MDTraj code that builds the backbone (N, CA, C; nanometers):
import mdtraj as md
import numpy as np

residues = "ALA ALA GLY GLY GLY GLY GLY GLY LYS ARG ARG ARG VAL VAL VAL VAL ASP CYS ARG ASN ALA ARG GLU HIS ALA ILE GLY HIS PHE ALA GLY ALA VAL LYS PRO ASP VAL ARG SER TYR ALA GLU PHE PRO LYS TRP VAL ASP GLU VAL LEU ALA PRO SER LEU ALA ALA ALA PRO ASP ASP GLY GLY GLY GLY GLU ASP ALA PRO PRO PRO GLU VAL LEU MET TYR CYS THR GLY GLY ILE ARG CYS GLU LYS SER SER ALA TYR VAL ARG ARG ALA VAL PRO GLY ALA SER VAL ARG HIS LEU ALA GLY GLY ILE HIS ARG TYR LEU GLU ALA TYR PRO ASP GLY GLY LEU TRP ARG GLY LYS ASN PHE VAL PHE ASP ARG ARG GLY GLY VAL PRO PRO GLY GLY ALA GLY GLY GLY ASP THR VAL VAL GLY ARG CYS ALA TYR CYS ASP GLY PRO GLN ASP ARG PHE ARG PRO ALA ASP VAL CYS ALA ALA CYS ARG GLU PRO VAL LEU ALA CYS PRO ALA CYS ARG GLY ALA ALA ALA GLU LEU HIS CYS PRO ARG".split()
xyz = np.array([
    [-2.6004, -0.0631, 0.5004],
    [-2.7141, -0.0428, 0.5871],
    [-2.7243, -0.1572, 0.6858],
    [-2.7773, -0.1281, 0.7982],
    [-2.7955, -0.2295, 0.9017],
    [-2.9442, -0.2492, 0.9250],
    [-2.9774, -0.3626, 0.9798],
    [-3.1178, -0.3895, 1.0088],
    [-3.1690, -0.2973, 1.1161],
    [-3.2968, -0.2835, 1.1191],
    [-3.3555, -0.2003, 1.2228],
    [-3.4875, -0.1458, 1.1753],
    [-3.5600, -0.0904, 1.2647],
    [-3.6880, -0.0331, 1.2297],
    [-3.7938, -0.1405, 1.2152],
    [-3.9154, -0.0980, 1.2072],
    [-4.0253, -0.1929, 1.1965],
    [-4.0629, -0.2189, 1.0529],
    [-4.1485, -0.3154, 1.0332],
    [-4.2035, -0.3437, 0.9028],
    [-4.1053, -0.3993, 0.8025],
    [-3.9944, -0.4501, 0.8464],
    [-3.8980, -0.5082, 0.7538],
    [-3.8135, -0.4061, 0.6796],
    [-3.8364, -0.2789, 0.7019],
    [-3.7564, -0.1757, 0.6366],
    [-3.6190, -0.1709, 0.7008],
    [-3.5190, -0.1432, 0.6173],
    [-3.3822, -0.1360, 0.6682],
    [-3.3473, 0.0081, 0.7029],
    [-3.2860, 0.0227, 0.8182],
    [-3.2414, 0.1548, 0.8617],
    [-3.1064, 0.1826, 0.7978],
    [-3.0927, 0.2981, 0.7392],
    [-2.9637, 0.3382, 0.6848],
    [-2.8708, 0.3752, 0.7988],
    [-2.7480, 0.3252, 0.7929],
    [-2.6460, 0.3604, 0.8908],
    [-2.5373, 0.4368, 0.8173],
    [-2.5084, 0.5550, 0.8664],
    [-2.4078, 0.6406, 0.8047],
    [-2.3026, 0.6727, 0.9104],
    [-2.1765, 0.6425, 0.8793],
    [-2.0658, 0.6733, 0.9688],
    [-2.0026, 0.8028, 0.9189],
    [-1.9941, 0.9025, 1.0069],
    [-1.9437, 1.0349, 0.9680],
    [-1.8180, 1.0684, 1.0471],
    [-1.7129, 1.1034, 0.9754],
    [-1.5885, 1.1507, 1.0353],
    [-1.6063, 1.3000, 1.0613],
    [-1.6003, 1.3422, 1.1867],
    [-1.6220, 1.4830, 1.2220],
    [-1.4958, 1.5677, 1.2085],
    [-1.3895, 1.5067, 1.1636],
    [-1.2638, 1.5799, 1.1500],
    [-1.2551, 1.6421, 1.0102],
    [-1.1512, 1.7202, 0.9869],
    [-1.1381, 1.7818, 0.8558],
    [-1.0774, 1.6837, 0.7546],
    [-1.0771, 1.7229, 0.6294],
    [-1.0308, 1.6355, 0.5212],
    [-0.8851, 1.5934, 0.5406],
    [-0.8021, 1.6803, 0.5934],
    [-0.6601, 1.6489, 0.6164],
    [-0.6451, 1.5361, 0.7183],
    [-0.7194, 1.5429, 0.8268],
    [-0.7128, 1.4388, 0.9290],
    [-0.7648, 1.3060, 0.8737],
    [-0.8723, 1.3124, 0.7979],
    [-0.9323, 1.1928, 0.7385],
    [-0.8368, 1.1273, 0.6384],
    [-0.7571, 1.2084, 0.5707],
    [-0.6701, 1.1578, 0.4639],
    [-0.5726, 1.0510, 0.5113],
    [-0.5250, 1.0596, 0.6354],
    [-0.4238, 0.9631, 0.6797],
    [-0.4797, 0.8494, 0.7632],
    [-0.6086, 0.8580, 0.8018],
    [-0.6684, 0.7500, 0.8784],
    [-0.8168, 0.7712, 0.8988],
    [-0.8930, 0.6609, 0.8936],
    [-1.0381, 0.6681, 0.9101],
    [-1.0959, 0.5275, 0.9207],
    [-1.2208, 0.5208, 0.9610],
    [-1.2928, 0.3941, 0.9589],
    [-1.3375, 0.3700, 0.8151],
    [-1.3267, 0.2470, 0.7687],
    [-1.3659, 0.2133, 0.6321],
    [-1.5117, 0.2515, 0.6093],
    [-1.5389, 0.3143, 0.4973],
    [-1.6744, 0.3519, 0.4606],
    [-1.7246, 0.4800, 0.5240],
    [-1.6436, 0.5456, 0.6055],
    [-1.6875, 0.6691, 0.6707],
    [-1.7019, 0.7815, 0.5684],
    [-1.8023, 0.8643, 0.5902],
    [-1.8231, 0.9817, 0.5075],
    [-1.7198, 1.0859, 0.5491],
    [-1.6509, 1.1405, 0.4496],
    [-1.5490, 1.2419, 0.4758],
    [-1.6059, 1.3798, 0.4452],
    [-1.6232, 1.4631, 0.5462],
    [-1.6668, 1.5999, 0.5176],
    [-1.5565, 1.6737, 0.4421],
    [-1.5940, 1.7423, 0.3357],
    [-1.4966, 1.8174, 0.2578],
    [-1.4809, 1.9556, 0.3212],
    [-1.4196, 1.9572, 0.4405],
    [-1.3996, 2.0823, 0.5136],
    [-1.2527, 2.0960, 0.5506],
    [-1.2069, 2.2191, 0.5553],
    [-1.0687, 2.2453, 0.5956],
    [-1.0563, 2.2660, 0.7453],
    [-1.1648, 2.3099, 0.8082],
    [-1.1619, 2.3313, 0.9525],
    [-1.2962, 2.2912, 1.0116],
    [-1.2954, 2.2675, 1.1404],
    [-1.4178, 2.2270, 1.2089],
    [-1.5251, 2.3352, 1.1987],
    [-1.4852, 2.4612, 1.1883],
    [-1.5820, 2.5705, 1.1776],
    [-1.6702, 2.5559, 1.0536],
    [-1.6233, 2.4853, 0.9514],
    [-1.7005, 2.4642, 0.8284],
    [-1.7973, 2.3460, 0.8401],
    [-1.7869, 2.2679, 0.9472],
    [-1.8663, 2.1464, 0.9600],
    [-2.0176, 2.1712, 0.9600],
    [-2.0705, 2.2690, 1.0360],
    [-2.2162, 2.2913, 1.0334],
    [-2.2692, 2.3220, 0.8929],
    [-2.1956, 2.4012, 0.8164],
    [-2.2382, 2.4321, 0.6791],
    [-2.2408, 2.3041, 0.5954],
    [-2.1414, 2.2172, 0.6127],
    [-2.1375, 2.0903, 0.5398],
    [-2.2579, 2.0038, 0.5788],
    [-2.2922, 2.0013, 0.7070],
    [-2.4091, 1.9243, 0.7520],
    [-2.5339, 1.9770, 0.6826],
    [-2.5529, 2.1095, 0.6837],
    [-2.6728, 2.1693, 0.6245],
    [-2.6812, 2.1480, 0.4739],
    [-2.5680, 2.1599, 0.4047],
    [-2.5694, 2.1554, 0.2590],
    [-2.5498, 2.0162, 0.1997],
    [-2.4841, 1.9250, 0.2731],
    [-2.4522, 1.7941, 0.2157],
    [-2.5146, 1.6795, 0.2961],
    [-2.4833, 1.6702, 0.4237],
    [-2.5268, 1.5550, 0.5019],
    [-2.6786, 1.5506, 0.5204],
    [-2.7388, 1.6573, 0.5703],
    [-2.8831, 1.6563, 0.5962],
    [-2.9634, 1.6261, 0.4694],
    [-2.9341, 1.6904, 0.3558],
    [-3.0101, 1.6556, 0.2352],
    [-2.9895, 1.5103, 0.1917],
    [-2.8685, 1.4572, 0.2086],
    [-2.8454, 1.3181, 0.1675],
    [-2.9185, 1.2207, 0.2592],
    [-2.9347, 1.2555, 0.3855],
    [-3.0081, 1.1691, 0.4778],
    [-3.1588, 1.1793, 0.4570],
    [-3.2048, 1.2940, 0.4069],
    [-3.3470, 1.3122, 0.3815],
    [-3.3899, 1.2390, 0.2542],
    [-3.2952, 1.2200, 0.1605],
    [-3.3261, 1.1505, 0.0351],
    [-3.3501, 1.0029, 0.0632],
    [-3.4374, 0.9432, -0.0141],
    [-3.4649, 0.7999, 0.0018],
    [-3.3435, 0.7207, -0.0415],
    [-3.3008, 0.6238, 0.0374],
    [-3.1866, 0.5424, -0.0025],
    [-3.2210, 0.4603, -0.1261],
    [-3.1210, 0.4268, -0.2061],
    [-3.1453, 0.3536, -0.3301],
    [-3.1354, 0.2028, -0.3124],
    [-3.1429, 0.1552, -0.1892],
    [-3.1324, 0.0099, -0.1666],
    [-3.2699, -0.0574, -0.1590],
    [-3.3729, 0.0154, -0.1977],
    [-3.5063, -0.0429, -0.1953],
    [-3.5718, -0.0360, -0.0589],
    [-3.5024, 0.0121, 0.0412],
    [-3.5584, 0.0152, 0.1759],
    [-3.6088, 0.1505, 0.2157],
    [-3.6115, 0.2460, 0.1224],
    [-3.6494, 0.3826, 0.1559],
    [-3.7978, 0.4057, 0.1429],
    [-3.8284, 0.5289, 0.1213],
    [-3.9671, 0.5678, 0.1094],
    [-4.0094, 0.6428, 0.2335],
    [-4.1310, 0.6924, 0.2269],
    [-4.1790, 0.7756, 0.3374],
    [-4.1906, 0.7001, 0.4686],
    [-4.2138, 0.5686, 0.4613],
    [-4.2294, 0.4926, 0.5851],
    [-4.0997, 0.4260, 0.6305],
    [-3.9878, 0.4621, 0.5676],
    [-3.8577, 0.4066, 0.6080],
    [-3.8204, 0.4596, 0.7462],
    [-3.7548, 0.3772, 0.8263],
    [-3.7116, 0.4270, 0.9572],
    [-3.6072, 0.5377, 0.9393],
    [-3.5992, 0.6277, 1.0341],
    [-3.5004, 0.7360, 1.0228],
    [-3.3590, 0.6780, 1.0216],
    [-3.2664, 0.7492, 0.9608],
    [-3.1288, 0.6983, 0.9539],
    [-3.0612, 0.6968, 1.0906],
    [-2.9593, 0.6133, 1.1005],
    [-2.8743, 0.6115, 1.2190],
    [-2.7418, 0.6730, 1.1781],
    [-2.6978, 0.7739, 1.2502],
    [-2.5744, 0.8446, 1.2194],
    [-2.4755, 0.8179, 1.3321],
    [-2.3632, 0.7577, 1.2972],
    [-2.2567, 0.7286, 1.3929],
    [-2.1417, 0.8228, 1.3623],
    [-2.0984, 0.8990, 1.4618],
    [-1.9979, 1.0025, 1.4387],
    [-1.8734, 0.9755, 1.5232],
    [-1.7578, 1.0189, 1.4693],
    [-1.6332, 1.0045, 1.5452],
    [-1.5389, 1.1194, 1.5150],
    [-1.4464, 1.1406, 1.6082],
    [-1.3418, 1.2415, 1.5934],
    [-1.2204, 1.1950, 1.6738],
    [-1.1196, 1.2774, 1.6849],
    [-0.9946, 1.2369, 1.7482],
    [-1.0109, 1.2012, 1.8958],
    [-1.0668, 1.2930, 1.9747],
    [-1.0756, 1.2701, 2.1184],
    [-1.2157, 1.2697, 2.1743],
    [-1.3154, 1.2923, 2.0915],
    [-1.4537, 1.2857, 2.1353],
    [-1.5233, 1.4181, 2.1532],
    [-1.4496, 1.5283, 2.1572],
    [-1.5118, 1.6582, 2.1843],
    [-1.5846, 1.7121, 2.0618],
    [-1.5191, 1.7127, 1.9459],
    [-1.5844, 1.7647, 1.8255],
    [-1.7077, 1.6824, 1.7884],
    [-1.6988, 1.5480, 1.8020],
    [-1.8157, 1.4679, 1.7627],
    [-1.9287, 1.4822, 1.8631],
    [-1.8987, 1.5128, 1.9872],
    [-2.0056, 1.5374, 2.0836],
    [-2.0815, 1.6638, 2.0447],
    [-2.0089, 1.7694, 2.0098],
    [-2.0727, 1.8935, 1.9658],
    [-2.1443, 1.8726, 1.8326],
    [-2.0796, 1.8008, 1.7424],
    [-2.1370, 1.7782, 1.6088],
    [-2.2639, 1.6952, 1.6156],
    [-2.2669, 1.5961, 1.7036],
    [-2.3856, 1.5110, 1.7123],
    [-2.5075, 1.5923, 1.7552],
    [-2.4884, 1.6888, 1.8429],
    [-2.5998, 1.7755, 1.8830],
    [-2.6489, 1.8573, 1.7639],
    [-2.5566, 1.9048, 1.6824],
    [-2.5943, 1.9824, 1.5644],
    [-2.6700, 1.8953, 1.4639],
    [-2.6222, 1.7742, 1.4395],
    [-2.6871, 1.6839, 1.3440],
    [-2.8265, 1.6459, 1.3932],
    [-2.8440, 1.6275, 1.5225],
    [-2.9781, 1.5967, 1.5760],
    [-3.0786, 1.7062, 1.5406],
    [-3.0318, 1.8319, 1.5467],
    [-3.1209, 1.9433, 1.5109],
    [-3.1425, 1.9506, 1.3596],
    [-3.0384, 1.9205, 1.2815],
    [-3.0460, 1.9324, 1.1353],
    [-3.1214, 1.8171, 1.0700],
    [-3.1229, 1.7011, 1.1349],
    [-3.1879, 1.5826, 1.0790],
    [-3.2852, 1.5277, 1.1839],
    [-3.4022, 1.5905, 1.1956],
    [-3.4993, 1.5469, 1.2962],
    [-3.5349, 1.3988, 1.2787],
    [-3.5409, 1.3297, 1.3902],
    [-3.5786, 1.1894, 1.3880],
    [-3.4623, 1.0932, 1.3725],
    [-3.3478, 1.1415, 1.3270],
    [-3.2324, 1.0534, 1.3100],
    [-3.1803, 1.0091, 1.4458],
    [-3.1342, 0.8872, 1.4505],
    [-3.0667, 0.8372, 1.5698],
    [-2.9201, 0.8756, 1.5537],
    [-2.8704, 0.9628, 1.6393],
    [-2.7342, 1.0151, 1.6255],
    [-2.6540, 0.9776, 1.7492],
    [-2.5423, 0.9102, 1.7264],
    [-2.4531, 0.8724, 1.8367],
    [-2.3098, 0.9056, 1.7981],
    [-2.2253, 0.9177, 1.9003],
    [-2.0843, 0.9431, 1.8724],
    [-1.9963, 0.8474, 1.9526],
    [-1.8753, 0.8299, 1.9044],
    [-1.7786, 0.7403, 1.9667],
    [-1.7205, 0.8096, 2.0902],
    [-1.7636, 0.7679, 2.2084],
    [-1.7174, 0.8280, 2.3335],
    [-1.5660, 0.8138, 2.3456],
    [-1.4996, 0.9236, 2.3709],
    [-1.3542, 0.9228, 2.3836],
    [-1.2822, 0.9266, 2.2502],
    [-1.3584, 0.9229, 2.1420],
    [-1.3014, 0.9366, 2.0089],
    [-1.2112, 0.8217, 1.9661],
    [-1.1397, 0.8466, 1.8592],
    [-1.0479, 0.7484, 1.8018],
    [-0.9414, 0.7101, 1.9037],
    [-0.8965, 0.8093, 1.9783],
    [-0.7912, 0.7851, 2.0780],
    [-0.8305, 0.6719, 2.1727],
    [-0.9485, 0.6815, 2.2305],
    [-0.9937, 0.5778, 2.3241],
    [-1.0220, 0.4458, 2.2514],
    [-1.0745, 0.4533, 2.1303],
    [-1.1008, 0.3326, 2.0519],
    [-0.9707, 0.2549, 2.0292],
    [-0.8643, 0.3266, 1.9921],
    [-0.7364, 0.2587, 1.9668],
    [-0.6718, 0.2063, 2.0945],
    [-0.7049, 0.2650, 2.2092],
    [-0.6600, 0.2079, 2.3360],
    [-0.7314, 0.0750, 2.3608],
    [-0.8596, 0.0702, 2.3278],
    [-0.9385, -0.0515, 2.3483],
    [-0.9054, -0.1593, 2.2448],
    [-0.8665, -0.1168, 2.1250],
    [-0.8338, -0.2094, 2.0155],
    [-0.6946, -0.1763, 1.9627],
    [-0.5889, -0.2195, 2.0331],
    [-0.4523, -0.1834, 1.9936],
    [-0.4129, -0.2357, 1.8547],
    [-0.4850, -0.3380, 1.8058],
    [-0.4563, -0.3870, 1.6706],
    [-0.5251, -0.3012, 1.5650],
    [-0.6007, -0.2006, 1.6075],
    [-0.6696, -0.1101, 1.5169],
    [-0.8167, -0.1417, 1.4988],
    [-0.8572, -0.2665, 1.5235],
    [-0.9981, -0.3020, 1.5048],
    [-1.0430, -0.2676, 1.3642],
    [-1.1437, -0.1827, 1.3521],
    [-1.1968, -0.1416, 1.2228],
    [-1.1297, -0.0157, 1.1685],
    [-1.0338, 0.0361, 1.2429],
    [-0.9621, 0.1583, 1.2033],
    [-0.8585, 0.1258, 1.0967],
    [-0.8405, 0.2164, 1.0012],
    [-0.7395, 0.2020, 0.8963],
    [-0.6515, 0.3262, 0.8947],
    [-0.5198, 0.3058, 0.8951],
    [-0.4267, 0.4178, 0.8859],
    [-0.3839, 0.4695, 1.0213],
    [-0.3506, 0.5998, 1.0239],
    [-0.3041, 0.6652, 1.1459],
    [-0.4090, 0.7614, 1.1994],
    [-0.4048, 0.7825, 1.3289],
    [-0.4882, 0.8833, 1.3924],
    [-0.4096, 1.0136, 1.3914],
    [-0.4613, 1.1154, 1.3243],
    [-0.3965, 1.2459, 1.3193],
    [-0.3888, 1.3031, 1.4602],
    [-0.2727, 1.3496, 1.4995],
    [-0.2559, 1.4139, 1.6304],
    [-0.1950, 1.5513, 1.6101],
    [-0.2228, 1.6404, 1.7036],
    [-0.1839, 1.7792, 1.6900],
    [-0.0506, 1.8098, 1.7572],
    [0.0488, 1.7296, 1.7271],
    [0.1837, 1.7565, 1.7766],
    [0.2833, 1.7164, 1.6685],
    [0.4107, 1.7176, 1.6984],
    [0.5137, 1.6933, 1.5969],
    [0.5061, 1.5542, 1.5343],
    [0.4391, 1.4598, 1.6005],
    [0.4250, 1.3256, 1.5437],
    [0.3355, 1.3256, 1.4206],
    [0.2359, 1.4135, 1.4184],
    [0.1454, 1.4233, 1.3040],
    [0.0412, 1.3139, 1.2968],
    [0.0799, 1.1907, 1.3229],
    [-0.0135, 1.0795, 1.3189],
    [0.0403, 0.9632, 1.3993],
    [-0.0503, 0.8888, 1.4598],
    [-0.0115, 0.7748, 1.5425],
    [-0.0848, 0.6503, 1.4923],
    [-0.0104, 0.5444, 1.4605],
    [-0.0769, 0.4214, 1.4166],
    [-0.1362, 0.3461, 1.5353],
    [-0.2272, 0.2516, 1.5078],
    [-0.2771, 0.1675, 1.6178],
    [-0.1599, 0.1008, 1.6885],
    [-0.1674, 0.0918, 1.8191],
    [-0.0594, 0.0306, 1.8952],
    [0.0563, 0.1247, 1.9234],
    [0.0423, 0.2536, 1.8914],
    [0.1487, 0.3503, 1.9183],
    [0.2565, 0.3513, 1.8122],
    [0.3745, 0.4005, 1.8479],
    [0.4829, 0.4195, 1.7523],
    [0.5242, 0.2911, 1.6817],
    [0.5119, 0.1781, 1.7456],
    [0.5506, 0.0525, 1.6824],
    [0.4329, -0.0203, 1.6200],
    [0.3211, 0.0515, 1.6037],
    [0.1978, -0.0121, 1.5588],
    [0.1911, -0.0407, 1.4104],
    [0.0687, -0.0532, 1.3620],
    [0.0397, -0.0955, 1.2251],
    [0.1074, -0.0141, 1.1173],
    [0.1197, -0.0766, 1.0015],
    [0.1862, -0.0104, 0.8906],
    [0.0925, 0.0127, 0.7716],
    [-0.0384, 0.0066, 0.7937],
    [-0.1333, 0.0324, 0.6866],
    [-0.1318, 0.1807, 0.6533],
    [-0.1050, 0.2127, 0.5281],
    [-0.1026, 0.3515, 0.4832],
    [-0.2249, 0.3746, 0.3957],
    [-0.3134, 0.4636, 0.4388],
    [-0.4322, 0.4952, 0.3600],
    [-0.4194, 0.6299, 0.2908],
    [-0.3275, 0.7148, 0.3379],
    [-0.3083, 0.8455, 0.2772],
    [-0.2471, 0.8329, 0.1389],
    [-0.2770, 0.9318, 0.0531],
    [-0.2264, 0.9310, -0.0829],
    [-0.1582, 1.0640, -0.1122],
    [-0.0455, 1.0570, -0.1833],
    [0.0258, 1.1769, -0.2268],
    [-0.0668, 1.2580, -0.3176],
    [-0.0724, 1.3885, -0.2970],
    [-0.1584, 1.4762, -0.3753],
    [-0.1165, 1.4829, -0.5220],
    [0.0047, 1.4391, -0.5533],
    [0.0564, 1.4503, -0.6900],
    [0.0573, 1.3183, -0.7664],
    [0.1104, 1.2115, -0.7085],
    [0.1260, 1.0847, -0.7804],
    [0.0288, 0.9773, -0.7328],
    [-0.0477, 1.0048, -0.6274],
    [-0.1431, 0.9120, -0.5684],
    [-0.0752, 0.7912, -0.5032],
    [0.0548, 0.7996, -0.4816],
    [0.1266, 0.6933, -0.4128],
    [0.0991, 0.6985, -0.2635],
    [0.1285, 0.5912, -0.1902],
    [0.1032, 0.5897, -0.0458],
    [0.1859, 0.6948, 0.0278],
    [0.1195, 0.7682, 0.1150],
    [0.1869, 0.8706, 0.1960],
    [0.0975, 0.9029, 0.3135],
    [0.1524, 0.9012, 0.4351],
    [0.0688, 0.9299, 0.5518],
    [0.1352, 1.0246, 0.6504],
    [0.2316, 1.1006, 0.6038],
    [0.3002, 1.1927, 0.6945],
    [0.2960, 1.3340, 0.6395],
    [0.2348, 1.4232, 0.7177],
    [0.2373, 1.5654, 0.6848],
    [0.3642, 1.6227, 0.7454],
    [0.4497, 1.6791, 0.6629],
    [0.5701, 1.7452, 0.7139],
    [0.5386, 1.8929, 0.7360],
    [0.5908, 1.9529, 0.8417],
    [0.5600, 2.0941, 0.8689],
    [0.5933, 2.1882, 0.7525],
    [0.6966, 2.1573, 0.6746],
    [0.7355, 2.2436, 0.5630],
    [0.6492, 2.2239, 0.4392],
    [0.5697, 2.1173, 0.4353],
    [0.4898, 2.0866, 0.3164],
    [0.3531, 2.1543, 0.3238],
    [0.3520, 2.2804, 0.2847],
    [0.2279, 2.3567, 0.2853],
    [0.2043, 2.4173, 0.1474],
    [0.0778, 2.4410, 0.1172],
    [0.0395, 2.5004, -0.0101],
    [0.0949, 2.6428, -0.0185],
    [0.1567, 2.6754, -0.1303],
    [0.2138, 2.8087, -0.1486],
    [0.1053, 2.9166, -0.1521],
    [-0.0173, 2.8795, -0.1891],
    [-0.1248, 2.9781, -0.1998],
    [-0.2010, 2.9977, -0.0690],
    [-0.2413, 2.8866, -0.0034],
    [-0.3299, 2.8998, 0.1130],
    [-0.2658, 2.8588, 0.2457],
    [-0.1485, 2.8016, 0.2418],
    [-0.0723, 2.7605, 0.3597],
    [-0.1301, 2.6371, 0.4304],
    [-0.2243, 2.5671, 0.3673],
    [-0.2760, 2.4410, 0.4211],
    [-0.1715, 2.3317, 0.4004],
    [-0.1607, 2.2376, 0.4927],
    [-0.0674, 2.1263, 0.4729],
    [-0.1033, 2.0442, 0.3483],
    [0.0000, 1.9964, 0.2797],
    [-0.0177, 1.9152, 0.1595],
    [0.0473, 1.7797, 0.1852],
    [-0.0233, 1.6736, 0.1536],
    [0.0289, 1.5383, 0.1681],
    [0.1060, 1.5054, 0.0408],
    [0.2390, 1.5057, 0.0505],
    [0.3245, 1.4820, -0.0663],
    [0.4334, 1.3814, -0.0305],
    [0.4549, 1.2848, -0.1211],
    [0.5585, 1.1842, -0.0986],
    [0.6960, 1.2479, -0.1196],
    [0.8034, 1.1856, -0.0712],
    [0.9367, 1.2436, -0.0858],
    [0.9757, 1.2723, -0.2314],
    [0.9413, 1.1839, -0.3242],
    [0.9787, 1.2055, -0.4646],
    [0.9092, 1.3283, -0.5226],
    [0.7806, 1.3403, -0.4999],
    [0.7056, 1.4544, -0.5533],
    [0.7442, 1.5837, -0.4829],
    [0.7685, 1.5749, -0.3522],
    [0.8114, 1.6912, -0.2754],
    [0.9419, 1.7442, -0.3319],
    [1.0346, 1.6539, -0.3641],
    [1.1643, 1.6941, -0.4181],
    [1.1561, 1.7497, -0.5588],
    [1.0580, 1.7045, -0.6373],
    [1.0457, 1.7480, -0.7773],
    [0.9702, 1.8793, -0.7920],
    [0.8932, 1.9177, -0.6922],
    [0.8104, 2.0383, -0.7028],
    [0.8854, 2.1613, -0.6537],
    [0.8758, 2.2696, -0.7298],
    [0.9343, 2.3962, -0.6875],
    [0.8575, 2.4513, -0.5679],
    [0.7251, 2.4311, -0.5694],
    [0.6398, 2.4679, -0.4573],
    [0.5197, 2.3753, -0.4581],
    [0.4597, 2.3574, -0.3435],
    [0.3461, 2.2662, -0.3309],
    [0.2149, 2.3432, -0.3360],
    [0.1101, 2.2746, -0.3861],
    [-0.0232, 2.3342, -0.3923],
    [-0.1266, 2.2310, -0.3497],
    [-0.2340, 2.2788, -0.2878],
    [-0.3445, 2.1929, -0.2464],
    [-0.4105, 2.1286, -0.3680],
    [-0.4736, 2.0150, -0.3465],
    [-0.5486, 1.9546, -0.4563],
    [-0.6733, 2.0359, -0.4940],
    [-0.7174, 2.1282, -0.4090],
    [-0.8381, 2.2086, -0.4367],
    [-0.8122, 2.3100, -0.5439],
])
top = md.Topology()
chain = top.add_chain()
for i, resn in enumerate(residues, 1):
    res = top.add_residue(resn, chain, resSeq=i)
    for name in ("N", "CA", "C"):
        top.add_atom(name, md.element.get_by_symbol(name[0]), res)
traj = md.Trajectory(xyz[None], top)
């Protein structure tokens, strides 16, 4: 939580990743809330069922209560478009909350902070690269993604690594990929 609000009460600050769970898996800001969604179309339902109720609940840090200042919600996405739309939705779902988004998204943030700043891992991109570390192709080597099977470090989605049941990409390390007859989502 960060300071703010009157009367000595602390304003809760919540950082929300507006991307899906797959994108979040290989890179995110530390402490960001990960929506458990497979696609952006599921995001409004997640806001209504998970985020809004959690923001309405009194925080357990002793700074809550009816007179607590409204929460501050900081949102981000890959290029800024999804979080711009999402921030408008959250404003309606959580009246009184201060809602802001990262202009230009992660992409612009990593241009401004080539060392990654507060970013950890890779930024998921929608092309054959799959993910880009801070500083581009020669950038950081922090791996935050985990293999769905052994929990070992893994941050590359291969096009062939999809769940046999639902066809969603599966994050699997080379050893587990080679040992499995077919891959399945952790869900």
